[in-house]
N, C-alpha and C positions, 0 to 999 in steps of 0.2 A: 504493499500500499504506499502511496506517494505522501510525502509530508504535507502538513496544512500550509496555508498561503504564506508567503514571507512577509516581513514588515521592511518598508523602505525609510532609510534614515537620511535626510538631506544635510549635507556637510558643507562647509567652506572653508577652503584651504589656501593660504597665502603663498603667492608664487614668489620668485626672489625679487621682482619689481614692484611688489605689494598688490598685484592683481589678485582678486578673490576668485579662485577656481571653485565652480559648483560641481560638487560631487554626491554622489549618491551610493548609500551601502545597502544591499538587500541581504538581509539576515534570515535564515532559514528558523522555522519555529523548533526543529529538531536537528541542530547540527550535526554533521556526521564527524566522528572524532578521527583525527588523522588526515583529513583531506585539506588540501591547498585552497587558498583565497584566489579567486578568479578575477582578474583586472581586465576590463574589455574596453578598447579605444576605438572610437568611432572615426569615420573618414571626413571630407569636407563636405560642406554645405548640409549637414545633419546634426542630430544631437545624440545624447546618451540613449535617447529613446529607442534608437535602432536595436538596442540589445534588450528590449522589454520582455519579448518572448523567450529569449535566451535566458534572461535572468530567472524568469519563472520556472523554466525547466531546470536548471542548475540547483536553483534554491529547493526545488522540490526532491532533489537528491542528497540533500543536507549540506550544500556548499555555499559559502557566503561569497557575494559578487560585489565587486565595486565598480561602478561606472562614474564617468564625469564628462561634462561638456568641455571640450577643447577651447582653447582661447579664441575669442572672436566668434563663439558658436553658442547657440542656446542662452542660457543664463549667464555664462561666463564672458565679460567684455574683453576688447581687445587689449587694453592696458596699454602701458607706455613703451615697452620693451618692442623692439624689432620683430615681425611676425615671420621667424624662420624655423626650420625644421629643428635647429638645435635649441631654441626656445621652448617649443613644443615638447622635446623630449625632456628639458629641465623641468617643464612642468610637471610632466610624468614623473620625474623623480621625487618632486615635492609631494604628489599624491602617494607614492608609496611610502615615502618617509614618514609622513604624518598619520596616513589613514591605515595602513598596511606596515607598521614598523618591524614587525617580527613575524616568524612563521613562513612556510613555503608558498609559492607563488605559481599561477599559470597566467600567462598574458596573451591575448589575442587582439589582433587589430585588424582593420579592414582600410585598404587602400591607403589615405594619408596616415591612417592609424598603424598600418604596418610600416611605413617608412619611419614613423616616431619609434616604434619599437627597434627597428634596424639602428636608429641613431642611439636610442638609450643604451643598447648592448655595447656601443662602442665608446660612448661618453661616460657612463656610469657603470664600470664592472662591478663595483661593490655590492651591486644586487645578484650578481651571477650565481653565486652559491646557493641561494634558495630559490632558484626559478626551476621549478620542476620540468615545465616545457612551456612551448610558444607556438601558437598558430598565426600564421600570416596570411591574410585573406587578400586576394587581388593584389600582390606584391609586386615590386618591380626593382630592377637592378639598375635604373636609370631615372632622369628626371621626367617631368610631364611633357606630353606631346599632345598637339591638336590634330596629329593625323594618326588614327587606330589602324591602318592598313592601306592598300594599294588599290582597292576595288573603288569604282565610281561612287557608292554610298560613302565610303570613307572619306573621299575627296570633298564630297558636299558638306559632311559632318565637319571637316576642317575648316572649310570656307565660313561657316556659320559660327564655329569657335572663335576663328580669328577675329571676325568682326565684333563679336561680344566682347573678346579680350580687348579690342582695341578701344571700342567705347568706354568700357569700364576703367581704362588707363589714361585715355587721354581727356575723358569729359566725366570724371566720377560725380561731379555736382549736379550735373544734367541728367545723368542715370538716377541719382538719388531723388531729383525732384519728380521724375516719372514715377520711381518706386513708391513714394509716398502717396500717389495718386491711384494705385493699383488697390483692387479689393483686398480687405485684411485677410480673405482666406488663400490668396495668390502667395505661392512659395516665395516669391521674390520681392514680395511688399516690404516696406522699411517702415519700423514702428520704434517709438521711444523705448530705450531700455526699461525694464520694470524696475521699480524702487524698492519693492518688498521681496523678500526671500521666496523662492518658489517651492511647492509642496512635490515637486519632481521635475522632471526634465521635460521641457516643451516638446510636442511632437516633431517627428522628423523634418515635416514641411515647414516648420518654422524655425529651421536651424539658423538661418543667417537673417530672419526678420529684422534683428536688432543691430546688424552689422553694416556699417557705412560702405558704400562701393569701393572706396579708397583703399579701405583695409582688405577686401576681397582681391582688388587689384594686386596688392602688395603680396597676398597669400599665392595668388596664381603666378605671378613673377618668381617667387621664391621657389614653388614647385617646378616651373620650367627651367630655372639655373640649377637647380639642386644637383649636386654631385655626390651620390651615394658613397659612403666611406666603404672601406674593403669589408665585403660581404662575408669573408671567410672567418670574421670574428664570431659569426653565427655557428661556425662548424662545432664549437665546444658543447653545443646541445646535441649533436648527434641526430640519433633517431628519436629524440624529443622535440624536435623541430618539424612543424608539419606546414606545408605550403599547399594552399588550395586557391583555384582560378575558375572562372567561367569561360567554357569554350566559345561562348558568342560575346564576351565582354568587348565593347566599342570604346572604352574609357582607358583601361590599362590591358591590353590583349594578352591573351594566355600566354603567347610566345614571350612575352616580357618576363613572366613568371618562370617560365622554363629556363630563360637565361639566367635568372637567379639560381633555380635549382642546380643548374649545371655546375655552379662555383660551390654547392654544398651537397657533396656526393652522399653522405649519411642521411641527409633530410628526406622526408616523405613529401611525395608529389600527388596531388590529385585534381585533376581537371574533370570539373562536371559538365557533362552535355547539356546542350540546349539551355545554358544558363549564362546571364548577362552579368553586368557589374553589380546588379542588386543581389549579388550572392548571399549575404545574411539575411535578406528578406525572403528570397525564394526557398531557402533550406534551412531553416532556423534549428529543425529538430535534428537534421544530421550534423550541422556544425556544433550545437550543443552537446551532442553525443561525444564527437571527438574532443572536445575541450573536457568533458568528464572523464574520458579515460586517461587524460593527462594528469587531471587533478586528484585522481585515485593515487593512494600511496604507491610509488613505484616498487615492482616486483621482478626479478629476474626472470621468473616463470610466466608472468602475466603482464608483458610490456605494455604500456598505457598508449599505444598507437596503432594504426592500421599495419597490415603486415607486408604490403608491397607499394612501390611508387606509382602504381596506376590506379584508377578509380574503377570500381566495378560498374557492369554494364545497367544493373537496376539501382535505384537510390530512393529512399525515403522522401517524401514530400512534406513540406510544411506551409501552414499559412499565416502571415503576419498580420496581427489584429491590433 
């Protein structure tokens, strides 16, 4: 029988520049002794709400889950520090230090979140001894690109993305003016940042509704120019590192994840057929299962990971609510 519903605690963690990071700790009613704390890192333009279904599944297994809104997303403001991958990794370091100061960890990140975990491994090795495993979803060994492929559709997508990036970079105030006039239900509408603490992360579609266009442009430029650190630092995780990607991803093609996997021969790789960049939304049950395997206490006879680098032909489906 699964555990009763978990309780979500809203926390505020101070980053190095004084920015208040909004974090959420999901604690199971009946914690499983000996399990790791799961820390989930979302990608660009969404919030910690991305992991709502995953948190529900993992806490039902007795695991504690920590989520947070990354800088310039959700209830976390942009702050004064430059918006860089290094800064986002430092923010995660503060989350780990103050919210989960002791005990084993399993870390999972999607897209931008995967880059943050890669950066964290290089910049803050003091956490490595207690990390039981890591899951990188839609990960890449390179900076962002507007061109997801070479087919005609990819070129059309690249043209649209380039025009949008140009408008946001060259005329951010004009774009802000237009965003303020969008319906409040629109994912790109711009609204004042809330003054009172939240009772939970805002919905994913409101991930950047409090973020000015200039900050979004800075984040895009950071991603475009980003030069990943030596990925081989992740080899220390061996089989405890799992890479997952969608075969039909138009934001970070699966080929990019395969290139990263080529540098990590011991890591596990799963390419999900008929799956786009919305990998965590399309398959929450599958991803939660993979994370839960790693969060169980490691055993030499029951390794907490899939047994091959390929993905099986059939996969369980999940619905995001």
